[in-house]
C-alpha positions in Angstrom: -4.1 4.5 -21.4 -5.3 5.0 -17.8 -3.2 6.8 -15.5 -1.4 4.7 -12.9 -2.5 5.5 -9.2 1.0 6.0 -7.9 1.7 5.5 -4.2 0.0 6.7 -0.9 2.1 8.9 1.6 2.0 5.6 3.6 3.5 3.5 0.8 6.3 6.2 0.0 7.1 6.4 3.8 7.5 2.6 4.0 9.6 2.2 1.0 11.7 5.4 1.9 12.5 3.5 5.3 13.5 0.3 3.4 15.7 2.3 0.7 17.3 4.3 3.3 18.1 1.1 5.4 19.3 -0.8 2.1 21.8 2.2 1.3 23.2 2.3 4.9 23.6 -1.4 5.1 25.4 -1.3 1.5 28.0 1.4 2.7 28.5 -0.7 5.8 29.3 -3.9 3.6 31.5 -2.0 1.4 33.4 -0.3 4.5 34.1 -3.8 6.2 34.9 -5.3 2.8 37.7 -2.3 2.4 39.0 -3.9 5.7 39.3 -7.0 4.8 40.2 -7.0 0.9 41.8 -4.8 -1.6 39.7 -1.6 -2.4 39.6 -3.2 -6.2 37.0 -5.8 -4.7 35.3 -3.7 -1.7 34.4 -1.1 -4.5 32.5 -3.7 -6.5 29.4 -2.8 -3.8 29.5 1.0 -5.4 27.3 0.4 -8.4 24.7 -1.0 -6.2 24.8 1.9 -3.7 24.6 4.0 -6.7 21.6 2.4 -7.8 19.6 2.8 -4.6 20.7 6.4 -4.8 19.3 7.0 -8.1 16.4 5.5 -7.3 15.6 7.4 -4.2 16.6 10.7 -6.0 13.6 9.8 -8.5 11.2 8.9 -5.9 12.1 12.2 -4.1 11.3 14.0 -7.1 8.0 12.0 -7.8 6.8 12.5 -4.1 7.6 16.2 -4.4 5.5 16.6 -7.5 2.6 14.4 -6.0 2.5 16.5 -3.0 3.7 20.2 -3.9 4.1 22.4 -0.8 4.0 19.6 1.7 7.2 20.0 3.7 6.7 16.5 5.3 7.5 14.7 2.3 11.2 16.3 2.3 12.6 13.8 4.4 10.6 10.7 3.1 13.6 9.4 1.1 16.4 11.0 2.9 16.1 9.8 6.5 19.5 10.0 7.8 19.8 12.2 10.8 15.7 11.9 11.6 14.7 10.9 15.1 12.7 8.1 13.9 15.2 6.7 12.1 18.0 4.1 13.4 20.7 2.7 11.3 20.5 -0.8 10.6 23.3 -2.8 12.7 
């Protein structure tokens, strides 16, 4: 079986941005729900957030394997606090 090509650095950057924004929005939704409804309902958003976190973690491991020693890849999937990242409203 042929080896799959994987993502380019640019593809990882774009996906990392999307996943960070997705996670941030899910957390905001959970907080908003917790202010309006019982925590039992608000906590239903937690599995979605955990799934996004697990995907980000796996992709972070993968990009580090694909580009060993490249410190630029260390914050591709964990963008919070980066100067070029703005949390979604």
